[in-house]
N, C-alpha and C positions, 0 to 999 in steps of 0.2 A: 504494500500500500504506500502511496505517496500523496502528500498534501502539498499543493503549491499555493502560496498566498499571493493572489493577484494584487490585493490592496490591503492596507492595515490602518487606514486613517479614518477620521470622523467625517461627518456630513459635508464639511466645507474643505476637506483635505488640509494637509499641512506640509510646508508652510503656506499660510493663507496669502492670497494676493493683496497687496497694499498694506500689509501689516509689518510693523517694525518692532514687535514685542520681542522679549529676550528669547523665547522659544523659537519663533519663526526665524529670527536673525541667526541663532545658533545652527539651525538646520540648513539655512541658506549657505552658511559658511562652509559646511561640509558636503553640500550638494545632495542632501537627503530630501526625499519626498515620500509622503504617505498619501496614496489615493484612497478612494472610498473602499471600505472593507468588503472583500469577497474572496473566495478561494475555491479551488477545485479539489475533489477527492478522486484519485485514480486507483482503481482496483478492478472489480468485476465489471464495472461500467465507469464512465466519466461523468461525475456529478458536479454541477456548478451550483455553488451556494451563494445566493443573492446575485443581483445583476444591476448595478448602479450606473450612473451617468458616465463613468470612466471605462465602461466595459470594452469599447472599441479599442482604445489605447492599450488596455490590459491584454486583450486577445492578441493584438498584433505584436506586442512586446514579447509574448511567450508562445507565439505560433499555435494558439489554442485551436484544437479541432472542435467540431460540432459536439456539444455535450449530449449525452444520452438522457440525462435527467437534469432539471433545474428545480432548485428549492428556493422559495422566497420566505424569509423569516417574518416580515411584517410590512405594513403599508406606508412606510416613510420613503420618500423619493430616492434617497441615497441607496436604497436596497432593491428598487425594481425599475427605475426610470430608464435603464439601458436595454429593456427587453426588445425594443424596436430594432436595436443594432444587431440582434441575432438574425435579422433578415439577410445578412451577408452570407450565411450558410445556405439559405434557400435560393438566393439569386444566382449562385454559382454552380448549380446542378440542373440537369434536365428536369422539366416539369413533372414527368412521370416517375422520377427517381426519388421524390421527396415524400417524407412522412413527417407529420407535426411533432415537435419536441414536447414531451410531457413536462408540465410545470405544476408543481405542488405548492399550495398555500391554503390557509384556513378560509372558511366561508367569509369571514369578516374582511380578510385581506383581499380576497378576490373581488369583493364588492367595490373596493377602492380601485383595484387594478383594472377592472372591466370598464370603469368610466373613462379611463385613459387609453387602454389598449384593447378594447373589445373587438376592434377590427382585425386583430391578429389571430383571434381564436378560430380554429379550424384549418386555417391556411398555414400559419407559422407555429402556433402554440396549441397544445391540447390541454384543456383545463382539467386538473385533477385536485381533489380536496384532501387536505391534511387534517386529520382529526386528532387532537391532542390525546396521547395515551395509547393510540392504536398504530401499529406498524403500517406504513404506506403499502398500498396494493399496487402490484405491477412493477416493482423494482427488483433487481437481482440482489442488491444489498439490502439488508434489514435496516430500515430507517424508521425511527419512532419520534414523532414530534412531541414536545412537552410545553405546556402553557407557561408563559412568563408575563410578568407585569412590566410594561414599558410606558405606562401613563395612558390617559384617556384618548389620546390621538392615535393610539396603536392597539385597539382592542383585539386584533387578530394576531398579536405577537406570539411567536413560538421559538424555541430552540430545537435542535435535532440531535438524536443519538444514532450513531452509525455502528453497525455490527456486521460480522460476516462479510467484510469488505473484499477479502481475497479467499479463493478456495484453499482450504487447509490452514488458514491463518486468520484468526479472529480477534484482532485488537478492537477495543471499544473506544470510540471517539465521541466526546460530548462537545457540542457547540452551543454556547448560551445565547449568542447574538446580543442585541441591545436589551438590557433589562435593569430593573432596580431591585426586584425581588422575585421569588418564586413561591407561590402560595401552596401548591400541591406538587411535592417532589416525587418523582419516580425512583424506584430502587435502582434503575439503570444508571442514575447519576452518580452512584457511589463507586469509588475506586476505579475510574476509567483509566485506560492506558494513556490517553491524551485528553486534556481539557483545553479547549480554545475559549478563552474568557475575555469578555469586554473589559477594557481598562481605560475609560474615557478621560479620567483625571488621575493624578497620583494621589492627591488628598481629596477626601470627601468634602464637597462644598457645603457652606452654611445653608444654602437653599438649592436643593437638587431640582432645578427648574425643568430640565428635559428628561428626568427620570432615567438616568444612566448609572452605570456601575463605575466606581472608583477603585483603584488598586487598594486603597486603604480598607474598603469594605470587602473587596474580593478576597482578602486574606481569610475572612471568616468562612467563605464558601470553599476555598481551597482546603482549609483545615478540616472542614466537615466532610467533603467528598473524597479527600486523600488520593488525588490523581498521581500517576507515576510521573507525568510531565504536564506542565501548563504552558500554553503559549498565550501571550497578551496581544490583543488587537484593538482596533477602533480607538486609537490613541489620538487625543486632541491637543490643542494649545490653550486650554481653558484655565490651567492652573496659574495662580499668582506666583511670580518669582520675586523674592524680596529685592527691593530697590529698583525694580523695573518701572520706568515712567509710563509704560503702557498698561499698568495695572488697573487704570480707570476705564479701559475699553469694556464695551457691553458684554463681550464673551468671557471676561475674566471674573471668576467667582471666588470670593474669599473662603478659606477653609473653615469648617466648623470647629475642628480641633486638629491641627496638623499631626501627621504620623510622627511619633517620636521614638528615639532610641530607648529601649527599656533600661539600659545601663545609665546613660547620661541625662535622659529626659530632654535632650536637645532635639528639635525638629530635624528630620532628614533633609538633605539638599534636594530641592525640587528639580527633577531632571529636565533638560532642555533638548537633548537629541538622543539618538539611539544608544550611543556608548554610555552616556550618563544614566539613561533609563536602566540599562542592563547592570551597571555597576551598583546603583542604589538598590535595585530590586534584589540583587544577590546578597547585599548587606542585610536588607530587611529579612530575607529568607533565613539567613543564618541566625540573626538576632532573635527572631520570633519562632525559630525551629519549625518552619513551615514544611510540610512533607513534600517529597518529590523535587524535581528541578523546575525552574521557571525560566522561560526564554521569551524575551521581548521580540516578537515577530517583526519583520520588515517586508516591504514589497519585494517580491521575487524569491522569498525564502522557500526552500524545498526541504521537507522533512519526510523521512520514511519511518514507518512503525510496523513492528510485528510483535507477537507475544514474547519473542525471545530476544530481539535486538532492535536497536535503532540504527537506521542506515545513515 
């Protein structure tokens, strides 16, 4: 099994255009970019998880082939507004050689998606319903959606659990997508081989306006589920960096109580780019004895997983 992260950023990508904050400036200086979060799972079939506005660039960058299955996690634009770009696959084959791509989402999410892309149904996309708690019908991989809370504007929000991805090799992968909490947890969420976890901020903000997960709060879920490995995605530039004159920007949210070292009680350094994220996350993991390893994912990252080894 291989997972390829096409994008690992938040809804507006980072660095953001026209922004001079400490995070965007640090990323600009190292040439880093995080496009909207989505990834592919390669095993018994090619599964595309979410399809945001960056999908054309992401597909070309990685020579992505036509997916066998598309999963949409919820009805926010950064997770489905690229569906129209999948027409590239249909336009380049003979008319009689095409079959529609199965796309799974909850009924609530489809209600929003059909308003925008109803004209694609039947010709490009085949509508299939994801029911939380029940494995999807019609996929070679066992995929089970689970309900997540991502605020009132995303009532159809779900994460996905992947099993039986390769014949004879059954790692379990959990993807939370965007969420603030999970009210009904499946047993499948416990002790996965890989957890792909949203980490929109480093510190939990005083007011969690968009109902996202911070790394500070993610620690509790990682401890509870005990994954072998965790990958952090959907990283934004919304944290306040001490001394940054751009801290008064609309997107910057003050922390409720910054994550602190248990030994010194000093707040951890707020990470500005990938290397800083990885360094501080590793320090926190050791200080708080968080189970498993934690990797801060980046665009283009490929990881392989099996029950016996990591490639």
